[in-house]
C-alpha positions in Angstrom: 93.2 -172.9 -36.7 92.7 -169.4 -38.1 89.9 -168.0 -35.9 88.7 -168.1 -32.3 85.5 -166.5 -30.8 84.9 -166.6 -27.1 81.9 -164.6 -25.7 81.6 -164.7 -21.9 78.5 -162.6 -22.0 76.6 -165.4 -23.6 78.0 -168.0 -21.2 77.2 -166.0 -18.2 80.7 -166.5 -16.6 84.1 -165.2 -17.5 86.1 -167.6 -19.7 89.5 -168.6 -18.1 92.3 -168.3 -20.7 95.6 -170.1 -20.1 98.7 -168.0 -20.2 100.1 -170.3 -22.9 96.9 -170.8 -24.9 98.2 -169.1 -28.1 101.8 -170.2 -28.0 101.4 -172.8 -30.7 98.9 -171.0 -32.9 101.2 -169.5 -35.5 98.4 -169.4 -38.2 95.8 -167.6 -36.0 94.4 -164.7 -37.9 91.1 -163.8 -36.1 90.8 -163.6 -32.3 87.7 -162.3 -30.6 87.3 -162.6 -26.8 84.7 -160.8 -24.7 85.6 -160.4 -21.0 88.1 -163.3 -20.9 89.9 -163.9 -17.6 93.7 -164.4 -17.4 94.5 -165.5 -13.9 98.1 -166.4 -14.7 98.9 -163.6 -17.2 99.5 -164.0 -20.9 102.9 -165.1 -22.3 102.3 -164.4 -25.9 100.0 -163.5 -28.8 100.4 -164.8 -32.3 102.1 -162.3 -34.6 100.0 -163.7 -37.4 96.8 -162.0 -36.2 94.9 -159.7 -38.6 92.1 -158.9 -36.1 92.5 -158.7 -32.3 89.2 -157.9 -30.6 89.5 -158.4 -26.8 86.8 -156.4 -25.0 87.7 -156.1 -21.3 91.3 -157.2 -21.6 92.3 -157.7 -18.0 96.1 -157.0 -18.0 98.1 -153.8 -17.9 100.0 -154.3 -21.1 100.4 -156.6 -24.1 103.1 -159.3 -24.2 106.5 -157.6 -24.8 107.3 -159.8 -27.8 104.0 -159.1 -29.6 104.8 -157.5 -32.9 102.0 -158.3 -35.3 103.1 -156.6 -38.6 100.0 -157.9 -40.4 97.4 -156.7 -37.8 94.5 -154.7 -39.4 92.3 -154.0 -36.4 93.0 -153.7 -32.7 89.9 -153.5 -30.5 90.5 -153.5 -26.8 87.7 -151.3 -25.4 87.0 -151.4 -21.7 90.5 -152.9 -21.1 92.9 -152.5 -18.1 95.8 -151.7 -20.4 98.0 -148.8 -19.2 100.5 -148.5 -22.0 101.9 -150.1 -25.2 105.3 -151.8 -25.1 107.9 -149.8 -26.9 109.0 -153.0 -28.6 106.0 -152.7 -31.0 107.7 -150.7 -33.7 105.9 -151.5 -36.9 102.1 -151.9 -37.3 102.3 -151.0 -41.0 99.0 -152.5 -42.0 97.0 -151.4 -39.0 93.8 -149.4 -40.0 91.7 -149.4 -36.8 92.5 -148.8 -33.2 89.7 -148.9 -30.6 90.7 -148.4 -26.9 87.6 -146.5 -25.7 86.8 -146.6 -22.0 90.2 -148.1 -21.1 90.3 -146.2 -17.8 93.9 -146.9 -17.0 95.4 -145.9 -20.3 98.2 -143.4 -19.7 99.8 -143.0 -23.1 98.9 -143.8 -26.7 100.8 -146.1 -29.1 103.7 -144.7 -31.2 101.8 -143.6 -34.3 104.9 -143.3 -36.5 104.7 -147.0 -37.1 101.1 -146.9 -38.2 101.1 -145.0 -41.5 97.8 -146.5 -42.7 95.7 -145.9 -39.6 92.2 -144.7 -40.5 90.2 -144.9 -37.3 91.3 -144.1 -33.8 88.9 -144.3 -30.9 90.1 -143.3 -27.4 86.8 -142.1 -26.0 86.5 -142.2 -22.2 90.2 -142.9 -21.5 90.1 -140.7 -18.4 93.8 -141.0 -17.4 95.1 -140.1 -20.8 96.8 -136.6 -20.5 98.4 -136.3 -23.9 98.4 -137.7 -27.4 101.6 -139.0 -29.0 103.1 -136.1 -31.1 103.6 -138.6 -34.0 99.8 -138.3 -34.7 100.5 -135.6 -37.2 102.0 -138.2 -39.6 98.7 -140.1 -40.0 97.8 -138.9 -43.4 95.0 -141.5 -43.9 93.3 -140.9 -40.5 89.6 -140.1 -41.1 88.2 -140.4 -37.5 89.7 -139.3 -34.3 87.5 -139.7 -31.2 88.9 -138.4 -27.8 85.5 -137.6 -26.2 85.5 -137.5 -22.4 89.2 -137.8 -21.9 88.8 -135.6 -18.9 92.5 -135.3 -18.1 93.7 -134.5 -21.6 95.7 -131.3 -21.3 97.6 -131.3 -24.6 96.0 -132.5 -27.8 98.7 -131.8 -30.4 101.2 -129.1 -31.4 100.5 -129.6 -35.0 97.8 -131.4 -37.0 98.9 -130.2 -40.4 99.6 -133.8 -41.6 96.0 -135.0 -41.0 95.0 -134.4 -44.5 92.2 -137.0 -44.6 90.6 -136.3 -41.2 86.8 -135.9 -41.5 85.7 -136.3 -37.8 87.3 -134.9 -34.7 85.7 -135.2 -31.3 87.2 -133.5 -28.3 84.0 -133.0 -26.4 84.2 -133.5 -22.7 88.0 -132.9 -22.5 87.3 -130.3 -19.8 91.0 -129.5 -19.2 91.8 -128.7 -22.9 92.3 -125.0 -23.3 93.7 -124.6 -26.8 93.4 -126.0 -30.3 96.4 -126.2 -32.6 97.0 -123.0 -34.6 97.2 -125.0 -37.8 93.7 -126.4 -37.6 93.1 -124.8 -40.9 95.2 -127.5 -42.5 92.5 -130.1 -41.8 91.3 -129.6 -45.3 88.9 -132.7 -45.2 87.4 -132.0 -41.8 83.6 -132.2 -41.8 82.7 -132.4 -38.1 84.4 -130.6 -35.2 83.1 -131.4 -31.7 84.6 -129.4 -28.7 81.6 -129.4 -26.4 82.5 -128.8 -22.7 86.1 -127.9 -23.2 87.9 -125.0 -21.7 89.0 -123.4 -24.9 88.8 -119.6 -24.9 88.9 -119.0 -28.7 89.1 -120.7 -32.0 92.3 -120.4 -34.0 91.8 -117.9 -36.9 92.9 -120.5 -39.3 89.6 -122.3 -38.8 88.1 -120.2 -41.6 90.0 -122.3 -44.1 87.9 -125.4 -43.3 85.8 -125.0 -46.4 84.4 -128.6 -46.1 83.3 -128.2 -42.4 79.6 -129.1 -42.0 79.1 -129.2 -38.3 80.7 -127.0 -35.5 79.7 -128.2 -32.0 80.9 -125.9 -29.1 78.1 -126.5 -26.5 79.0 -125.5 -22.9 82.4 -124.0 -23.7 82.0 -121.7 -20.6 85.3 -119.9 -21.3 84.7 -119.1 -24.9 84.8 -115.3 -25.4 84.3 -114.8 -29.1 84.2 -116.3 -32.6 86.9 -115.2 -35.0 85.8 -113.2 -38.0 87.4 -115.9 -40.2 84.3 -118.1 -39.6 82.9 -116.4 -42.6 85.1 -118.6 -44.7 83.2 -121.8 -43.6 81.4 -122.0 -46.9 79.9 -125.5 -46.3 78.9 -125.1 -42.7 75.3 -126.2 -42.0 75.1 -126.4 -38.2 76.6 -124.2 -35.4 75.9 -125.0 -31.8 77.2 -122.6 -29.2 74.6 -123.4 -26.6 75.6 -122.5 -23.1 78.7 -120.5 -24.0 77.8 -118.0 -21.3 80.8 -115.7 -21.8 80.1 -115.2 -25.5 78.6 -111.7 -25.9 78.6 -111.1 -29.6 78.5 -112.8 -33.0 80.6 -111.5 -35.9 79.0 -109.8 -38.9 80.7 -112.4 -41.0 78.2 -114.9 -39.8 76.0 -113.7 -42.6 78.5 -115.1 -45.2 77.7 -118.7 -44.3 75.4 -119.3 -47.2 74.8 -123.0 -46.4 73.9 -122.5 -42.7 70.7 -124.3 -41.7 70.8 -124.4 -37.9 72.1 -122.0 -35.2 71.7 -122.6 -31.5 73.0 -119.7 -29.5 70.9 -120.5 -26.4 72.2 -119.5 -23.0 74.8 -117.1 -24.4 75.3 -113.4 -23.4 74.7 -111.9 -26.8 72.9 -108.6 -26.7 71.9 -108.4 -30.4 72.3 -110.3 -33.6 74.4 -109.1 -36.4 72.4 -107.3 -39.2 74.0 -109.8 -41.7 71.8 -112.5 -40.1 69.2 -111.7 -42.8 71.5 -112.9 -45.5 71.1 -116.5 -44.3 68.4 -117.4 -46.7 68.9 -121.2 -46.1 68.6 -121.0 -42.3 65.9 -123.3 -41.1 66.2 -123.3 -37.3 67.4 -120.5 -34.9 67.4 -120.9 -31.1 68.2 -118.0 -28.8 66.5 -119.5 -25.7 67.6 -118.0 -22.4 69.7 -115.3 -24.0 68.9 -113.1 -21.0 70.8 -110.1 -22.3 69.3 -110.1 -25.8 67.5 -106.7 -26.3 66.1 -106.8 -29.8 66.1 -108.6 -33.1 67.3 -106.8 -36.2 64.8 -105.9 -38.9 66.9 -108.0 -41.3 65.4 -111.2 -39.9 62.7 -110.7 -42.5 65.3 -112.0 -45.0 65.3 -115.5 -43.4 63.2 -116.9 -46.2 63.6 -120.6 -45.1 63.3 -120.2 -41.4 60.8 -122.7 -39.8 61.7 -122.7 -36.1 62.4 -119.7 -33.9 63.0 -120.0 -30.2 63.2 -116.8 -28.1 61.9 -118.2 -24.8 63.5 -116.9 -21.7 65.0 -113.8 -23.4 63.9 -111.6 -20.5 65.0 -108.3 -21.9 63.4 -108.7 -25.3 60.4 -106.4 -25.3 59.6 -106.1 -29.0 59.5 -108.2 -32.2 60.2 -106.5 -35.5 57.4 -105.9 -38.0 59.5 -107.8 -40.6 58.8 -111.0 -38.7 55.7 -111.4 -40.9 57.9 -111.7 -44.0 59.3 -115.1 -42.9 57.0 -116.9 -45.1 58.0 -120.5 -44.1 57.9 -120.0 -40.3 56.1 -122.9 -38.6 57.0 -122.6 -34.9 57.6 -119.5 -32.7 58.3 -119.7 -29.0 58.5 -116.3 -27.3 57.7 -117.6 -23.8 58.9 -115.7 -20.8 59.9 -112.6 -22.8 59.0 -109.0 -22.0 57.2 -108.3 -25.3 54.2 -106.0 -24.9 52.5 -106.7 -28.2 52.9 -108.8 -31.3 53.6 -107.0 -34.7 50.5 -106.7 -36.9 52.5 -108.5 -39.6 52.1 -111.7 -37.5 48.9 -112.5 -39.4 50.9 -112.9 -42.6 52.5 -116.1 -41.3 50.0 -118.4 -43.0 52.2 -121.5 -42.4 52.6 -120.9 -38.7 51.6 -124.1 -36.8 52.7 -123.4 -33.2 53.0 -120.1 -31.2 53.8 -120.1 -27.5 53.7 -116.8 -25.5 53.6 -118.5 -22.1 54.3 -116.3 -19.1 54.7 -113.1 -21.2 53.8 -111.0 -18.2 53.9 -107.7 -20.1 51.8 -108.8 -23.1 48.7 -106.7 -23.1 46.8 -107.9 -26.2 46.8 -109.9 -29.5 46.4 -108.0 -32.7 43.3 -108.7 -34.8 45.6 -109.9 -37.6 46.0 -113.3 -35.8 42.9 -114.3 -37.8 45.3 -114.7 -40.7 47.1 -117.6 -39.1 45.4 -120.2 -41.2 47.6 -123.1 -40.2 47.9 -122.5 -36.5 47.2 -125.6 -34.4 48.7 -124.7 -31.0 48.4 -121.4 -29.2 49.7 -120.9 -25.6 48.8 -117.8 -23.7 49.1 -119.3 -20.3 50.4 -117.0 -17.6 49.9 -113.9 -19.7 48.3 -112.1 -16.7 47.8 -108.7 -18.4 45.8 -110.1 -21.3 42.1 -109.5 -20.5 40.6 -109.8 -23.9 41.0 -111.8 -27.0 40.3 -110.6 -30.5 37.1 -111.6 -32.3 39.3 -112.7 -35.2 40.5 -115.7 -33.1 37.5 -117.6 -34.5 39.1 -117.4 -37.9 42.0 -119.6 -36.9 40.2 -122.6 -38.3 42.9 -125.2 -37.7 43.4 -124.5 -34.0 43.5 -127.7 -32.0 45.0 -126.8 -28.6 44.4 -123.5 -26.9 45.8 -122.7 -23.4 44.9 -119.5 -21.7 45.3 -120.8 -18.1 46.4 -118.2 -15.6 45.7 -115.3 -18.0 43.6 -112.3 -17.1 41.0 -112.7 -19.7 37.5 -111.4 -18.7 35.6 -112.4 -21.8 36.1 -114.8 -24.6 35.0 -113.8 -28.2 31.8 -115.5 -29.3 33.6 -116.5 -32.5 35.4 -119.3 -30.6 32.5 -121.5 -31.7 33.9 -121.6 -35.1 36.9 -123.6 -33.9 35.6 -126.9 -34.9 39.0 -128.6 -34.8 39.7 -127.5 -31.2 40.7 -130.6 -29.2 42.1 -129.1 -26.0 41.0 -126.0 -24.1 42.6 -125.0 -20.8 41.2 -122.3 -18.7 42.9 -123.1 -15.4 43.0 -120.2 -13.0 41.8 -117.4 -15.3 41.4 -115.0 -12.4 39.6 -112.4 -14.5 36.8 -114.7 -15.6 33.3 -114.2 -14.6 30.2 -116.4 -15.2 29.1 -113.8 -17.8 32.3 -114.4 -19.8 31.5 -118.1 -19.7 28.1 -117.5 -21.1 29.7 -115.8 -24.1 32.2 -118.6 -24.7 29.8 -121.5 -24.1 27.1 -120.4 -26.4 29.0 -119.6 -29.6 26.4 -120.7 -32.1 23.5 -118.7 -30.5 25.6 -115.6 -30.5 26.8 -116.1 -34.1 23.4 -117.0 -35.6 21.3 -114.5 -33.7 24.1 -111.9 -33.3 22.5 -110.9 -30.0 23.0 -111.4 -26.3 22.2 -114.7 -24.6 18.6 -115.0 -23.6 18.2 -114.0 -19.9 16.8 -117.4 -18.9 20.0 -119.2 -19.6 22.6 -119.5 -16.8 25.1 -121.5 -18.9 24.9 -122.1 -22.6 26.0 -124.6 -25.3 29.4 -126.1 -26.0 28.0 -128.0 -28.9 30.0 -126.1 -31.5 33.4 -127.5 -30.5 33.0 -130.9 -32.2 36.7 -131.9 -32.1 37.3 -131.1 -28.5 39.0 -134.0 -26.7 40.4 -132.3 -23.6 38.7 -129.6 -21.5 40.4 -128.2 -18.4 38.5 -125.6 -16.4 39.5 -126.3 -12.8 40.3 -123.8 -10.0 39.1 -120.3 -9.2 35.9 -120.2 -11.1 32.3 -119.6 -9.9 30.4 -122.2 -11.9 27.5 -124.0 -10.3 26.8 -126.3 -13.2 28.0 -127.1 -16.7 25.8 -126.9 -19.8 23.7 -130.0 -20.7 25.1 -129.8 -24.2 28.5 -131.0 -23.0 27.2 -134.5 -23.6 27.2 -133.7 -27.4 30.9 -133.5 -27.5 31.3 -137.0 -28.6 35.1 -136.9 -28.9 35.7 -135.5 -25.4 38.1 -137.9 -23.6 39.3 -135.8 -20.7 37.3 -133.4 -18.5 39.3 -131.8 -15.7 37.2 -130.0 -13.1 39.6 -130.2 -10.2 38.8 -127.8 -7.3 35.7 -126.3 -8.9 34.5 -125.5 -5.4 31.0 -124.2 -6.3 30.2 -126.9 -8.9 27.0 -128.7 -7.7 25.9 -130.9 -10.6 27.2 -132.7 -13.6 25.1 -133.3 -16.7 25.2 -136.3 -19.0 28.8 -136.8 -20.2 30.2 -138.3 -23.4 30.6 -142.0 -23.5 34.4 -142.3 -23.2 35.1 -139.4 -20.9 37.6 -139.5 -18.1 36.3 -137.0 -15.5 38.4 -135.5 -12.7 36.0 -134.0 -10.1 38.5 -134.2 -7.3 38.1 -131.5 -4.6 34.7 -130.4 -6.0 33.5 -130.0 -2.4 30.0 -128.7 -3.4 29.2 -131.4 -6.0 26.2 -133.5 -5.0 24.9 -134.9 -8.3 26.4 -137.0 -11.0 25.0 -138.2 -14.3 24.8 -142.0 -14.3 26.3 -142.4 -17.8 29.2 -144.8 -18.2 32.6 -143.4 -17.8 35.5 -143.0 -15.4 35.3 -140.6 -12.4 38.0 -139.4 -10.0 36.2 -137.9 -7.1 38.9 -137.5 -4.4 37.6 -135.4 -1.5 34.1 -135.1 -2.9 32.4 -135.4 0.5 29.1 -133.7 -0.3 28.5 -136.1 -3.2 28.3 -139.0 -0.7 26.8 -137.0 2.2 23.1 -137.7 1.4 23.7 -140.8 -0.7 26.5 -143.1 0.3 29.5 -143.7 -1.9 28.5 -147.4 -2.4 25.0 -146.4 -3.5 26.4 -143.8 -6.0 28.9 -146.3 -7.3 26.4 -149.1 -7.8 24.1 -146.7 -9.7 27.0 -145.7 -12.0 28.1 -149.3 -12.4 24.7 -150.5 -13.2 24.1 -148.0 -16.0 27.6 -148.5 -17.3 27.1 -152.3 -17.6 23.6 -151.8 -19.2 25.0 -149.4 -21.7 28.0 -151.5 -22.4 26.1 -154.6 -23.2 23.6 -152.9 -25.5 26.0 -150.7 -27.4 28.9 -152.9 -28.5 29.9 -150.3 -31.1 31.0 -148.1 -28.2 33.9 -149.9 -26.7 34.8 -148.8 -23.2 36.1 -152.0 -21.5 36.9 -150.5 -18.0 34.9 -148.6 -15.4 36.6 -146.6 -12.5 35.2 -144.5 -9.7 37.0 -143.0 -6.7 35.2 -141.2 -3.9 35.3 -140.8 -0.1 33.9 -143.8 1.8 34.8 -146.9 3.9 31.9 -149.3 3.3 32.0 -152.1 0.7 28.6 -152.9 -0.7 27.2 -156.4 0.1 26.9 -156.9 -3.7 30.6 -157.7 -3.7 30.2 -161.3 -2.5 33.9 -161.9 -2.0 35.4 -159.6 0.7 38.6 -159.6 2.7 40.4 -157.5 5.3 43.7 -156.3 3.9 45.0 -156.1 0.4 44.7 -159.7 -0.8 41.5 -161.6 -1.7 41.2 -165.1 -3.2 38.1 -166.1 -5.2 37.4 -169.9 -5.5 36.3 -170.7 -9.0 33.6 -173.4 -9.4 33.9 -175.9 -12.3 32.5 -174.4 -15.5 32.7 -170.8 -14.2 33.8 -169.6 -17.6 30.7 -169.4 -19.8 29.3 -167.1 -22.5 27.3 -165.3 -19.8 30.3 -164.3 -17.8 30.9 -160.6 -18.5 33.9 -159.6 -16.4 34.7 -158.8 -12.8 34.1 -155.9 -10.5 36.5 -155.0 -7.7 36.9 -152.4 -5.0 39.3 -151.4 -2.3 39.1 -149.1 0.7 42.4 -147.2 1.1 43.8 -144.4 3.2 46.8 -142.1 3.1 48.8 -142.6 6.3 51.2 -139.8 5.6 51.0 -136.7 3.4 52.8 -137.4 0.2 54.8 -135.1 -2.1 52.7 -133.5 -4.9 53.5 -136.2 -7.5 51.4 -138.9 -9.0 51.1 -142.4 -7.4 48.8 -145.1 -8.4 46.6 -147.9 -6.9 46.6 -151.1 -8.8 45.3 -154.6 -8.7 47.4 -157.5 -9.8 45.6 -160.7 -11.0 47.2 -164.0 -10.1 46.2 -167.4 -11.4 48.1 -170.7 -11.0 50.9 -168.7 -9.3 51.4 -166.5 -12.4 50.6 -162.8 -12.8 48.0 -162.3 -15.5 48.4 -158.5 -15.6 47.7 -155.3 -13.8 44.8 -152.9 -13.6 45.8 -149.5 -12.3 44.6 -145.9 -11.7 46.7 -142.8 -11.1 46.0 -140.8 -7.9 47.8 -137.9 -6.3 49.5 -135.2 -8.4 46.9 -133.6 -10.6 44.2 -135.9 -9.2 44.5 -134.6 -5.7 45.6 -136.0 -2.3 42.9 -138.0 -0.5 41.8 -137.0 2.9 40.3 -139.7 5.2 39.3 -143.1 3.7 38.4 -143.5 0.0 37.2 -146.3 -2.1 38.3 -147.3 -5.6 35.7 -149.1 -7.6 36.5 -150.7 -10.9 35.1 -153.0 -13.5 36.9 -154.8 -16.3 35.1 -156.3 -19.2 36.1 -159.9 -20.1 37.5 -158.5 -23.4 39.4 -155.7 -21.7 42.9 -155.5 -20.4 45.6 -158.0 -21.4 43.7 -161.2 -20.7 41.4 -161.8 -23.7 42.5 -165.3 -24.4 43.5 -166.5 -21.0 40.3 -166.7 -18.9 39.3 -170.2 -20.1 42.6 -171.6 -19.0 42.1 -170.5 -15.3 41.0 -173.2 -12.8 40.5 -173.5 -9.0 41.1 -169.9 -7.9 41.9 -166.4 -8.9 43.8 -164.0 -6.6 43.4 -160.2 -6.5 46.3 -158.3 -4.9 45.9 -154.6 -4.3 49.1 -152.5 -4.3 50.3 -148.9 -4.5 53.1 -147.7 -6.8 55.2 -144.6 -7.2 54.4 -143.3 -10.7 57.9 -141.9 -11.2 60.0 -145.1 -10.6 57.3 -147.8 -10.7 58.3 -149.1 -7.3 55.8 -150.5 -4.8 55.0 -148.0 -2.0 55.5 -148.8 1.7 52.4 -149.4 3.8 53.6 -146.8 6.2 52.7 -144.2 3.5 49.4 -145.6 2.1 47.6 -148.8 2.8 44.6 -150.9 1.7 42.2 -151.6 4.6 39.8 -154.0 2.9 38.8 -155.1 -0.5 36.0 -156.8 -2.4 35.5 -158.7 -5.7 32.5 -160.1 -7.7 32.6 -162.1 -10.9 29.9 -160.6 -13.0 27.4 -162.6 -15.1 24.5 -161.4 -17.2 21.9 -162.1 -14.5 23.9 -160.0 -12.0 23.2 -156.8 -13.9 19.4 -157.3 -13.6 19.8 -158.4 -9.9 21.8 -155.2 -9.2 19.1 -153.1 -10.8 16.4 -154.7 -8.7 18.5 -154.1 -5.6 18.8 -150.4 -6.4 15.0 -150.1 -7.0 14.4 -151.2 -3.5 16.5 -148.3 -2.0 13.5 -146.0 -1.7 15.3 -143.6 0.6 17.3 -142.4 -2.3 16.3 -138.7 -2.7 17.5 -137.9 -6.2 16.6 -141.2 -7.9 18.4 -143.0 -10.6 18.6 -142.0 -14.2 17.6 -144.8 -16.5 18.9 -145.4 -20.0 16.0 -145.9 -22.4 16.4 -148.7 -24.9 14.7 -146.7 -27.6 16.9 -143.8 -27.1 20.0 -146.1 -27.0 19.1 -147.4 -30.4 18.9 -143.9 -31.8 22.1 -142.7 -30.1 24.2 -140.8 -32.6 27.3 -142.0 -30.9 26.4 -145.7 -31.3 25.3 -145.3 -34.9 27.9 -142.9 -36.1 25.7 -140.0 -37.0 27.1 -137.5 -39.5 29.0 -134.5 -38.6 26.2 -132.3 -39.9 23.6 -134.0 -37.6 25.9 -133.5 -34.6 26.0 -129.8 -35.1 22.4 -129.6 -33.9 21.6 -130.2 -30.3 20.8 -133.8 -29.5 17.5 -134.8 -27.8 17.9 -135.9 -24.2 19.0 -139.5 -24.0 18.1 -140.1 -20.4 15.0 -139.8 -18.4 14.8 -139.5 -14.6 13.0 -142.1 -12.6 12.2 -142.0 -8.9 13.1 -145.3 -7.2 9.6 -146.1 -6.1 6.7 -148.0 -7.5 6.7 -145.9 -10.7 10.0 -147.6 -11.6 8.3 -150.9 -12.2 6.4 -149.7 -15.2 9.6 -148.8 -16.9 11.3 -152.0 -16.1 10.3 -153.5 -19.4 12.9 -151.3 -21.1 15.6 -153.3 -19.5 
């Protein structure tokens, strides 16, 4: 026998190996054991072995008479070995030693007997405090990994003999204070990792490492300086000195590193960059994040011809950017968040390739220059928290590629009318803009009237049109505004997916909304009218909305129109309906009801037909205790034949608001929605619905002492149920506001359903809904259904 492979991980139990198992295997060349157990020790190993791979070796040492002169690879990671027997004198052919995560290892093998060793892995050997001095004779060694040897105090007195070493990793050796003085003799070294060590300086000989490509020194908290000899690192591409908090300057010789592509000096104490930095014409990325002592950038940065990414965020003392910044032609991303800059250089508009610019929380920034209109490629602009900015330049409308614009928490009082030109804008955030007034909203929301007529908004309009922002997918305008209503034209934003109106305390009505919109109206305490278009609504703490018309009536109105629209407009696929609002009554229409969180629906034979459309469910829940401001979710698990079919869920809490008093979650799932498309026909006898709450962060089920389901209801929905529900609602004559009814003729001509051209959508759409009072007049329109 020449080879044995025993893998305990596949068997599920540890393999028991007899102490004398290998005594007669004189021809064994290949031995692989994973987590084998040796209850009686091990008397011998064959000297004929070429490969010994024993992961999790359970003994403290190897057999004393083991002397495998032909061994090529020794792999004993995660072993219990403490030391190698001195009797092992010659491992002449050995090329690979892997002892990583052998937590009891105290000393390394005698390297003098391993002249052909190429790979040495000792990562995570936390008791190892020194490396055998004979390591310097390993002329063929290419990889040496001592990462996370936390008790390693002494690496080597000399490494001059390691002529072939390409990779040296000492990261995490937190007690290591010094590198050998002759590091410069590592003529083949390409990567040097010393992250998290206690070294105070690099040896001056390091400048002779002309093949070095990567220098990693992250979190070397005691590092005081870099030697001027670093200018000799002719091949260096990446320097990482992130978190070297005592490092307060960079040598001028840094500019001699012609091949340098990335520099990360984040979290250092540097006060300025060397002027020679501009000589790094190949530099692609430079991060100076959280350099809290950095005062300025040199004008020479204009010479960084290849720079794409510049991070200055958190440089609290940086109050100015050089005019030469505009000469960095290839710059794509600039992050100057949380700096003290007061203005941007006018040359910023020359950065035609700039894609992202963040100026978040620049509390001293007063304005943007008109030259920003030259940022032809800009897609992301963040001015959130810039409390001193009260006006934006008209030229902002020329930033044609802008997709995401965040001015939340800024001091803007008016928005340029030219914002209507931003037809690619997808996300607009105006959270907490304290300086806003309804007048400024008029200016922003009616861009096309202002641009075409070049005049003020007609006096008769309280809010105007959003129709110009065709690509808008996310609109956030919650908190601290005075709006009573939104413009009707918001329904023309066919790509709008998220509309956040949280805590719009004076908002009273909502117009028709785009088909797929997810609308958060939580804490809109004055809201009393919703459109009845299909969609998803989060109405936590919207008490006035259900004050005159109960939650169940509002929900059934919304659900009816959702189902009608869904079945008539198959091209607009929205398989789920959700609605959350205050309330504690389950409508009688839900013909299966139960107290608690579990309900079982008995299925009659032949229940699954072509007329079955899906199921509607609801649950009354309440918050027993106030929860931390993080997201949690309510969910419904479907169970059939003892097997979970899937989960329907909805996030609550966090940005959605904390419910006060009882709330109801209504939902509807189309038969083609969710994860159940091909499983319904195989379900017999009964279907269970289990309502549960989950912590969003860890996915764990929440205790009923925090939040609980009081009662729940379900209905399996068939085609005739939709008409029956409509008739039920018509009989509710006491409804004051009536029900909006979707007209078949209008549905046929809906641009959303038929995919109208972009040019057509630029003009205002005709109203697609008409209002019907729920009285006798409704009967005449029933033929449309």
